C-alpha angles and dihedrals in degrees: 000000000000125000094252089051093053091049092047091049090049091051092049091051095046095047101027131024097017094043089054093045100043102024128230111358097223093051090046094050092044088055092049091046090053094051094044090047091052093047095044095038090228132099114268121184128207086252091054091052090054092049094047089050088055089053091048090052091048092048087055090060089065097064138041126010125333108276115185090200090072090060094043091050091046090056090049095051092046090053089049090051090052093047090052092049093054 
């Protein structure tokens, strides 16, 4: 899969299927941040959630078989973090 295809797939997921399945990305990341903050007893922001999900996806590339979805999802979460930071 070429770079442009990975990025296009990530964009489709973030603004299409995943948005339909999980709802608004900011609301979803805020909910995750609240739960993680309570569990860890530290403040987690929606941007932190997106960055931590990028790290999770990158960690998955180190074990098991090659899975293009890990790279696509990492791009998507990175874009979400960038959106939340602007």
